[in-house]
N, CA, C and O atoms as CSV, one atom per row, in Angstrom:
chain,resi,resn,atom,element,x,y,z
A,1,MET,N,N,78.302,-36.953,-3.937
A,1,MET,CA,C,78.128,-36.335,-5.383
A,1,MET,C,C,76.785,-36.329,-5.907
A,1,MET,O,O,75.978,-37.222,-5.647
A,2,GLY,N,N,76.550,-35.401,-6.595
A,2,GLY,CA,C,75.198,-35.145,-7.389
A,2,GLY,C,C,75.073,-35.961,-8.733
A,2,GLY,O,O,76.021,-36.218,-9.476
A,3,VAL,N,N,73.950,-36.276,-8.903
A,3,VAL,CA,C,73.606,-36.828,-10.323
A,3,VAL,C,C,73.635,-35.895,-11.310
A,3,VAL,O,O,73.204,-34.757,-11.124
A,4,ALA,N,N,74.196,-36.336,-12.561
A,4,ALA,CA,C,74.237,-35.322,-13.569
A,4,ALA,C,C,73.054,-35.044,-14.036
A,4,ALA,O,O,72.138,-35.856,-13.909
A,5,SER,N,N,72.885,-33.852,-14.653
A,5,SER,CA,C,71.419,-33.447,-15.184
A,5,SER,C,C,71.254,-34.112,-16.445
A,5,SER,O,O,72.112,-34.298,-17.308
A,6,ARG,N,N,69.824,-34.506,-16.447
A,6,ARG,CA,C,69.365,-35.487,-17.599
A,6,ARG,C,C,68.538,-34.385,-18.403
A,6,ARG,O,O,67.439,-34.801,-18.769
A,7,LYS,N,N,68.794,-33.236,-18.711
A,7,LYS,CA,C,67.965,-32.282,-19.403
A,7,LYS,C,C,68.758,-32.052,-20.734
A,7,LYS,O,O,69.977,-32.176,-20.853
A,8,TRP,N,N,67.849,-31.687,-21.742
A,8,TRP,CA,C,68.332,-31.329,-23.098
A,8,TRP,C,C,67.691,-30.086,-23.215
A,8,TRP,O,O,66.468,-30.005,-23.103
A,9,TRP,N,N,68.424,-29.080,-23.435
A,9,TRP,CA,C,67.807,-27.685,-23.908
A,9,TRP,C,C,68.140,-27.410,-25.316
A,9,TRP,O,O,69.292,-27.544,-25.729
A,10,SER,N,N,67.121,-27.013,-26.099
A,10,SER,CA,C,66.921,-26.674,-27.543
A,10,SER,C,C,66.080,-25.461,-27.950
A,10,SER,O,O,65.139,-25.060,-27.264
A,11,LYS,N,N,66.458,-24.908,-29.077
A,11,LYS,CA,C,65.453,-23.777,-29.559
A,11,LYS,C,C,64.301,-24.891,-30.225
A,11,LYS,O,O,64.547,-26.067,-30.498
A,12,LYS,N,N,63.122,-24.261,-30.388
A,12,LYS,CA,C,61.994,-24.947,-30.749
A,12,LYS,C,C,62.176,-24.920,-32.361
A,12,LYS,O,O,61.572,-24.017,-32.941
A,13,GLY,N,N,62.868,-25.726,-33.065
A,13,GLY,CA,C,63.086,-25.836,-34.517
A,13,GLY,C,C,62.564,-27.073,-34.998
A,13,GLY,O,O,62.414,-28.080,-34.306
A,14,THR,N,N,62.268,-26.950,-36.325
A,14,THR,CA,C,61.757,-28.287,-36.832
A,14,THR,C,C,63.010,-29.315,-37.081
A,14,THR,O,O,62.779,-30.469,-37.442
A,15,GLU,N,N,64.071,-28.940,-36.914
A,15,GLU,CA,C,65.207,-29.918,-36.983
A,15,GLU,C,C,65.254,-30.700,-35.976
A,15,GLU,O,O,65.923,-31.731,-36.056
A,16,LEU,N,N,64.520,-30.364,-34.758
A,16,LEU,CA,C,64.611,-31.217,-33.511
A,16,LEU,C,C,63.225,-31.614,-33.132
A,16,LEU,O,O,62.922,-31.635,-31.939
A,17,THR,N,N,62.342,-31.939,-34.076
A,17,THR,CA,C,61.152,-32.480,-33.809
A,17,THR,C,C,60.610,-33.641,-34.590
A,17,THR,O,O,59.419,-33.917,-34.734
A,18,SER,N,N,61.796,-34.373,-35.141
A,18,SER,CA,C,61.481,-35.492,-35.806
A,18,SER,C,C,61.087,-36.601,-34.946
A,18,SER,O,O,61.372,-36.571,-33.748
A,19,ASN,N,N,60.479,-37.537,-35.444
A,19,ASN,CA,C,59.986,-38.753,-34.541
A,19,ASN,C,C,61.172,-39.536,-33.944
A,19,ASN,O,O,61.241,-40.006,-32.808
A,20,ALA,N,N,62.014,-39.581,-34.842
A,20,ALA,CA,C,63.297,-40.544,-34.356
A,20,ALA,C,C,63.904,-39.829,-33.172
A,20,ALA,O,O,64.328,-40.532,-32.255
A,21,ILE,N,N,64.000,-38.469,-33.079
A,21,ILE,CA,C,64.659,-37.771,-31.900
A,21,ILE,C,C,63.696,-37.882,-30.857
A,21,ILE,O,O,64.072,-38.265,-29.749
A,22,LEU,N,N,62.496,-37.595,-31.065
A,22,LEU,CA,C,61.490,-37.633,-29.895
A,22,LEU,C,C,61.444,-38.967,-29.368
A,22,LEU,O,O,61.473,-39.142,-28.150
A,23,THR,N,N,61.379,-39.859,-30.121
A,23,THR,CA,C,61.445,-41.219,-29.644
A,23,THR,C,C,62.615,-41.647,-28.670
A,23,THR,O,O,62.462,-42.347,-27.669
A,24,ARG,N,N,63.834,-41.102,-29.132
A,24,ARG,CA,C,65.160,-41.437,-28.469
A,24,ARG,C,C,65.130,-40.727,-27.100
A,24,ARG,O,O,65.449,-41.348,-26.086
A,25,VAL,N,N,64.728,-39.355,-27.052
A,25,VAL,CA,C,64.407,-38.687,-26.041
A,25,VAL,C,C,63.629,-39.427,-24.801
A,25,VAL,O,O,63.983,-39.471,-23.623
A,26,ASP,N,N,62.449,-40.001,-25.419
A,26,ASP,CA,C,61.674,-40.574,-24.412
A,26,ASP,C,C,62.263,-41.820,-23.938
A,26,ASP,O,O,62.121,-42.087,-22.745
A,27,GLN,N,N,62.895,-42.611,-24.683
A,27,GLN,CA,C,63.441,-43.862,-24.329
A,27,GLN,C,C,64.602,-43.559,-23.344
A,27,GLN,O,O,64.768,-44.343,-22.410
A,28,SER,N,N,65.397,-42.510,-23.475
A,28,SER,CA,C,66.718,-42.170,-22.669
A,28,SER,C,C,66.299,-41.663,-21.385
A,28,SER,O,O,67.144,-41.624,-20.491
A,29,GLY,N,N,64.883,-41.190,-21.110
A,29,GLY,CA,C,64.716,-40.456,-19.753
A,29,GLY,C,C,65.051,-39.119,-19.627
A,29,GLY,O,O,64.933,-38.509,-18.564
A,30,LEU,N,N,65.570,-38.506,-20.921
A,30,LEU,CA,C,65.945,-37.227,-20.717
A,30,LEU,C,C,64.678,-36.049,-20.507
A,30,LEU,O,O,63.532,-36.337,-20.855
A,31,VAL,N,N,64.938,-34.973,-20.027
A,31,VAL,CA,C,63.933,-34.192,-19.826
A,31,VAL,C,C,64.153,-32.954,-20.995
A,31,VAL,O,O,65.165,-32.253,-21.010
A,32,TRP,N,N,63.142,-32.827,-21.868
A,32,TRP,CA,C,63.311,-31.984,-23.076
A,32,TRP,C,C,62.917,-30.596,-22.488
A,32,TRP,O,O,61.831,-30.486,-21.920
A,33,ARG,N,N,63.788,-29.498,-22.607
A,33,ARG,CA,C,63.177,-27.945,-22.412
A,33,ARG,C,C,63.482,-27.291,-23.580
A,33,ARG,O,O,64.513,-27.576,-24.191
A,34,TYR,N,N,62.636,-26.362,-24.011
A,34,TYR,CA,C,62.823,-25.474,-25.110
A,34,TYR,C,C,63.218,-24.115,-24.526
A,34,TYR,O,O,62.668,-23.637,-23.534
A,35,ILE,N,N,64.127,-23.574,-25.150
A,35,ILE,CA,C,64.484,-22.026,-24.876
A,35,ILE,C,C,63.380,-21.119,-25.406
A,35,ILE,O,O,63.003,-21.217,-26.574
A,36,ALA,N,N,62.823,-20.172,-24.495
A,36,ALA,CA,C,61.956,-19.317,-24.877
A,36,ALA,C,C,62.272,-18.573,-26.187
A,36,ALA,O,O,63.411,-18.156,-26.401
A,37,PRO,N,N,61.213,-18.396,-27.109
A,37,PRO,CA,C,61.460,-17.431,-28.246
A,37,PRO,C,C,61.990,-16.176,-27.985
A,37,PRO,O,O,61.573,-15.437,-27.093
A,38,ASP,N,N,62.944,-15.905,-28.782
A,38,ASP,CA,C,63.597,-14.576,-28.545
A,38,ASP,C,C,64.367,-14.255,-27.334
A,38,ASP,O,O,64.577,-13.107,-26.944
A,39,LYS,N,N,64.789,-15.357,-26.746
A,39,LYS,CA,C,65.417,-15.411,-25.404
A,39,LYS,C,C,66.788,-16.191,-25.359
A,39,LYS,O,O,67.137,-16.901,-24.416
A,40,PRO,N,N,67.563,-15.949,-26.579
A,40,PRO,CA,C,68.822,-16.700,-26.769
A,40,PRO,C,C,69.764,-16.587,-25.586
A,40,PRO,O,O,70.647,-17.444,-25.612
A,41,MET,N,N,69.805,-15.782,-24.589
A,41,MET,CA,C,70.559,-15.703,-23.441
A,41,MET,C,C,70.514,-16.764,-22.545
A,41,MET,O,O,71.447,-16.987,-21.774
A,42,GLN,N,N,69.140,-17.676,-22.599
A,42,GLN,CA,C,68.890,-18.641,-21.785
A,42,GLN,C,C,69.606,-19.712,-22.030
A,42,GLN,O,O,69.486,-20.668,-21.264
A,43,ASN,N,N,70.534,-19.788,-23.184
A,43,ASN,CA,C,71.566,-20.670,-23.529
A,43,ASN,C,C,72.664,-20.003,-24.300
A,43,ASN,O,O,72.843,-20.393,-25.454
A,44,ALA,N,N,73.356,-19.134,-23.860
A,44,ALA,CA,C,74.232,-18.114,-24.838
A,44,ALA,C,C,75.404,-19.097,-25.279
A,44,ALA,O,O,75.847,-19.015,-26.425
A,45,TYR,N,N,75.850,-19.921,-24.478
A,45,TYR,CA,C,77.096,-20.606,-25.117
A,45,TYR,C,C,77.034,-21.396,-26.372
A,45,TYR,O,O,77.728,-21.353,-27.388
A,46,ILE,N,N,75.863,-22.241,-25.981
A,46,ILE,CA,C,75.443,-23.201,-27.285
A,46,ILE,C,C,74.840,-22.300,-28.393
A,46,ILE,O,O,75.020,-22.712,-29.539
A,47,GLY,N,N,74.187,-21.198,-28.254
A,47,GLY,CA,C,73.987,-20.341,-29.183
A,47,GLY,C,C,75.038,-19.610,-30.099
A,47,GLY,O,O,74.964,-19.309,-31.290
A,48,SER,N,N,75.901,-19.443,-29.303
A,48,SER,CA,C,77.237,-18.845,-30.051
A,48,SER,C,C,77.908,-19.812,-31.005
A,48,SER,O,O,78.178,-19.625,-32.191
A,49,LEU,N,N,78.181,-21.169,-30.053
A,49,LEU,CA,C,78.872,-22.074,-30.991
A,49,LEU,C,C,78.032,-22.519,-32.125
A,49,LEU,O,O,78.468,-22.716,-33.260
A,50,SER,N,N,76.585,-22.694,-31.686
A,50,SER,CA,C,75.649,-23.278,-32.848
A,50,SER,C,C,75.752,-22.336,-33.987
A,50,SER,O,O,75.898,-22.742,-35.140
A,51,GLY,N,N,75.674,-21.004,-33.655
A,51,GLY,CA,C,75.790,-20.126,-34.867
A,51,GLY,C,C,76.984,-20.151,-35.764
A,51,GLY,O,O,76.928,-20.151,-36.994
A,52,GLN,N,N,78.092,-20.172,-35.025
A,52,GLN,CA,C,79.490,-20.483,-35.692
A,52,GLN,C,C,79.473,-21.595,-36.600
A,52,GLN,O,O,79.900,-21.511,-37.752
A,53,LEU,N,N,78.922,-22.770,-36.032
A,53,LEU,CA,C,79.024,-24.018,-36.456
A,53,LEU,C,C,78.155,-24.033,-37.733
A,53,LEU,O,O,78.495,-24.681,-38.722
A,54,GLN,N,N,77.025,-23.302,-37.682
A,54,GLN,CA,C,76.120,-23.483,-38.726
A,54,GLN,C,C,76.505,-22.499,-39.962
A,54,GLN,O,O,76.256,-22.739,-41.143
A,55,ASP,N,N,77.166,-21.332,-39.452
A,55,ASP,CA,C,77.602,-20.206,-40.462
A,55,ASP,C,C,78.836,-20.873,-41.223
A,55,ASP,O,O,78.902,-20.730,-42.444
A,56,GLU,N,N,79.767,-21.561,-40.580
A,56,GLU,CA,C,81.061,-21.930,-41.234
A,56,GLU,C,C,80.936,-23.254,-41.972
A,56,GLU,O,O,80.524,-23.285,-43.131
A,57,PRO,N,N,81.303,-24.385,-41.283
A,57,PRO,CA,C,81.279,-25.684,-41.942
A,57,PRO,C,C,80.065,-26.142,-42.500
A,57,PRO,O,O,80.102,-26.640,-43.625
A,58,LEU,N,N,78.911,-26.045,-41.843
A,58,LEU,CA,C,77.587,-26.845,-42.487
A,58,LEU,C,C,77.043,-25.978,-43.477
A,58,LEU,O,O,76.440,-26.538,-44.392
A,59,ASN,N,N,77.137,-24.463,-43.504
A,59,ASN,CA,C,76.628,-23.819,-44.892
A,59,ASN,C,C,77.419,-23.787,-45.799
A,59,ASN,O,O,76.967,-23.583,-46.926
A,60,GLU,N,N,78.799,-23.967,-45.627
A,60,GLU,CA,C,79.859,-23.983,-46.650
A,60,GLU,C,C,80.129,-25.226,-47.252
A,60,GLU,O,O,80.776,-25.217,-48.299
A,61,THR,N,N,79.736,-26.327,-46.760
A,61,THR,CA,C,80.178,-27.685,-47.157
A,61,THR,C,C,79.195,-28.678,-47.562
A,61,THR,O,O,78.275,-28.923,-46.782
A,62,LEU,N,N,79.273,-29.339,-48.783
A,62,LEU,CA,C,78.252,-30.448,-48.954
A,62,LEU,C,C,79.005,-31.748,-48.746
A,62,LEU,O,O,79.826,-32.162,-49.564
A,63,PHE,N,N,78.683,-32.399,-47.578
A,63,PHE,CA,C,79.346,-33.420,-47.271
A,63,PHE,C,C,78.824,-34.639,-48.274
A,63,PHE,O,O,77.691,-34.558,-48.748
A,64,THR,N,N,79.596,-35.659,-48.555
A,64,THR,CA,C,79.361,-36.714,-49.418
A,64,THR,C,C,79.227,-38.037,-48.630
A,64,THR,O,O,78.771,-39.076,-49.107
A,65,SER,N,N,79.752,-37.850,-47.166
A,65,SER,CA,C,79.553,-39.193,-46.717
A,65,SER,C,C,79.768,-38.722,-45.038
A,65,SER,O,O,80.353,-37.710,-44.652
A,66,LEU,N,N,79.258,-39.539,-44.379
A,66,LEU,CA,C,79.281,-39.438,-42.832
A,66,LEU,C,C,80.798,-39.398,-42.325
A,66,LEU,O,O,81.180,-38.534,-41.536
A,67,PRO,N,N,81.532,-40.273,-42.773
A,67,PRO,CA,C,82.885,-40.129,-42.462
A,67,PRO,C,C,83.864,-38.617,-42.908
A,67,PRO,O,O,84.701,-38.058,-42.199
A,68,GLU,N,N,83.469,-38.280,-44.132
A,68,GLU,CA,C,83.894,-37.087,-44.422
A,68,GLU,C,C,83.297,-35.965,-43.536
A,68,GLU,O,O,84.130,-35.133,-43.176
A,69,ALA,N,N,82.258,-35.805,-43.188
A,69,ALA,CA,C,81.417,-35.018,-42.304
A,69,ALA,C,C,82.189,-34.777,-40.986
A,69,ALA,O,O,82.564,-33.719,-40.480
A,70,ARG,N,N,82.341,-36.250,-40.513
A,70,ARG,CA,C,83.326,-36.347,-38.964
A,70,ARG,C,C,84.615,-35.857,-39.061
A,70,ARG,O,O,85.069,-35.208,-38.119
A,71,VAL,N,N,85.331,-36.079,-40.129
A,71,VAL,CA,C,86.719,-35.602,-40.218
A,71,VAL,C,C,86.622,-34.033,-40.292
A,71,VAL,O,O,87.295,-33.322,-39.546
A,72,SER,N,N,85.799,-33.558,-41.179
A,72,SER,CA,C,85.800,-32.076,-41.585
A,72,SER,C,C,85.401,-31.378,-40.333
A,72,SER,O,O,86.064,-30.377,-40.059
A,73,LEU,N,N,84.389,-31.736,-39.476
A,73,LEU,CA,C,83.784,-31.039,-38.397
A,73,LEU,C,C,84.883,-31.355,-37.269
A,73,LEU,O,O,85.093,-30.503,-36.405
A,74,GLY,N,N,85.560,-32.525,-37.268
A,74,GLY,CA,C,86.633,-32.592,-36.245
A,74,GLY,C,C,87.779,-31.590,-36.112
A,74,GLY,O,O,88.288,-31.109,-35.100
A,75,CYS,N,N,88.095,-31.373,-37.634
A,75,CYS,CA,C,89.208,-30.232,-37.681
A,75,CYS,C,C,88.550,-28.892,-37.363
A,75,CYS,O,O,89.175,-28.080,-36.682
A,76,TRP,N,N,87.296,-28.604,-37.825
A,76,TRP,CA,C,86.879,-27.356,-37.328
A,76,TRP,C,C,86.751,-27.209,-35.934
A,76,TRP,O,O,87.140,-26.144,-35.454
A,77,ARG,N,N,86.165,-28.282,-35.007
A,77,ARG,CA,C,86.242,-28.134,-33.699
A,77,ARG,C,C,87.491,-27.960,-33.173
A,77,ARG,O,O,87.569,-27.133,-32.265
A,78,ALA,N,N,88.634,-28.608,-33.556
A,78,ALA,CA,C,89.893,-28.547,-33.126
A,78,ALA,C,C,90.453,-27.008,-33.094
A,78,ALA,O,O,91.063,-26.503,-32.151
A,79,ASP,N,N,90.096,-26.343,-34.395
A,79,ASP,CA,C,90.529,-25.090,-34.664
A,79,ASP,C,C,89.768,-24.205,-33.643
A,79,ASP,O,O,90.386,-23.540,-32.812
A,80,TYR,N,N,88.224,-24.209,-33.731
A,80,TYR,CA,C,87.488,-23.521,-32.899
A,80,TYR,C,C,87.899,-23.725,-31.334
A,80,TYR,O,O,88.107,-22.693,-30.695
A,81,SER,N,N,88.013,-24.810,-30.759
A,81,SER,CA,C,88.123,-25.056,-29.435
A,81,SER,C,C,89.780,-24.884,-28.974
A,81,SER,O,O,90.144,-25.101,-27.818
A,82,GLY,N,N,90.523,-24.545,-29.846
A,82,GLY,CA,C,91.879,-24.490,-29.311
A,82,GLY,C,C,92.782,-23.415,-29.975
A,82,GLY,O,O,93.666,-22.829,-29.350
A,83,ILE,N,N,92.527,-23.220,-31.151
A,83,ILE,CA,C,93.360,-22.412,-32.005
A,83,ILE,C,C,92.984,-20.888,-32.176
A,83,ILE,O,O,93.705,-19.904,-32.011
A,84,ARG,N,N,91.626,-20.964,-32.561
A,84,ARG,CA,C,91.058,-19.686,-32.798
A,84,ARG,C,C,90.942,-18.696,-31.905
A,84,ARG,O,O,90.238,-19.100,-30.979
A,85,PRO,N,N,91.349,-17.424,-31.713
A,85,PRO,CA,C,91.203,-16.463,-30.539
A,85,PRO,C,C,89.622,-16.217,-30.695
A,85,PRO,O,O,89.002,-16.169,-31.757
A,86,HIS,N,N,89.104,-16.070,-29.375
A,86,HIS,CA,C,87.799,-15.615,-28.983
A,86,HIS,C,C,87.800,-14.200,-28.344
A,86,HIS,O,O,88.679,-13.781,-27.591
A,87,SER,N,N,86.697,-13.521,-28.743
A,87,SER,CA,C,86.622,-12.235,-28.131
A,87,SER,C,C,86.587,-12.168,-26.582
A,87,SER,O,O,87.223,-11.317,-25.960
A,88,GLN,N,N,85.718,-13.224,-25.919
A,88,GLN,CA,C,85.393,-12.937,-24.679
A,88,GLN,C,C,86.740,-13.126,-23.610
A,88,GLN,O,O,86.823,-12.461,-22.578
A,89,PRO,N,N,87.584,-13.948,-23.945
A,89,PRO,CA,C,88.788,-13.915,-23.038
A,89,PRO,C,C,89.762,-13.015,-23.578
A,89,PRO,O,O,90.941,-13.370,-23.574
A,90,GLY,N,N,89.402,-11.789,-24.087
A,90,GLY,CA,C,90.453,-10.772,-24.487
A,90,GLY,C,C,91.268,-11.271,-25.810
A,90,GLY,O,O,92.449,-10.977,-25.998
A,91,TRP,N,N,90.625,-11.924,-26.544
A,91,TRP,CA,C,91.034,-12.152,-27.921
A,91,TRP,C,C,92.127,-13.145,-27.752
A,91,TRP,O,O,93.031,-13.094,-28.585
A,92,LYS,N,N,92.197,-14.057,-26.794
A,92,LYS,CA,C,93.017,-15.248,-26.509
A,92,LYS,C,C,92.580,-16.485,-27.246
A,92,LYS,O,O,91.381,-16.597,-27.503
A,93,THR,N,N,93.458,-17.464,-27.629
A,93,THR,CA,C,93.109,-18.670,-28.005
A,93,THR,C,C,92.433,-19.490,-26.656
A,93,THR,O,O,92.837,-19.155,-25.543
A,94,PRO,N,N,91.551,-20.411,-26.756
A,94,PRO,CA,C,91.459,-21.441,-25.577
A,94,PRO,C,C,92.463,-22.009,-24.819
A,94,PRO,O,O,92.354,-22.261,-23.619
A,95,TYR,N,N,93.678,-22.263,-25.664
A,95,TYR,CA,C,94.783,-22.886,-25.039
A,95,TYR,C,C,95.675,-21.705,-24.270
A,95,TYR,O,O,96.274,-21.939,-23.221
A,96,GLU,N,N,95.683,-20.432,-24.917
A,96,GLU,CA,C,96.374,-19.524,-24.107
A,96,GLU,C,C,95.450,-18.960,-22.954
A,96,GLU,O,O,96.024,-18.461,-21.987
A,97,PHE,N,N,94.122,-18.995,-22.971
A,97,PHE,CA,C,93.502,-18.748,-21.735
A,97,PHE,C,C,93.631,-19.652,-20.622
A,97,PHE,O,O,93.771,-19.289,-19.455
A,98,ALA,N,N,93.575,-20.900,-21.045
A,98,ALA,CA,C,93.907,-22.118,-20.044
A,98,ALA,C,C,95.256,-22.060,-19.518
A,98,ALA,O,O,95.541,-22.735,-18.528
A,99,ASP,N,N,96.125,-21.310,-20.090
A,99,ASP,CA,C,97.399,-21.371,-19.373
A,99,ASP,C,C,97.602,-20.255,-18.472
A,99,ASP,O,O,98.674,-20.203,-17.869
A,100,LEU,N,N,96.690,-19.313,-18.283
A,100,LEU,CA,C,96.712,-18.097,-17.377
A,100,LEU,C,C,96.852,-18.621,-15.990
A,100,LEU,O,O,96.897,-17.843,-15.038
């Protein structure tokens, strides 16, 4: 068996340049790689999910606590990952697609 990849890919944005994040990456032994500017296809799966996540619950909700954010985002994730149809697998829900 191979060893799991210890790489972290991200866009080069200010939200991922805090000292706390960079320290944690350094301590954990992760290798940090940046997606090239204007090359979203280098990480298309997370790019699509990240865009949906930011457009829907994160831009629409002002969370008052961490527990509230966890519950709200958990509900959104359950809907997105199981109930909501997606265009790529022929407008099937992930559950329908998995049953094929």
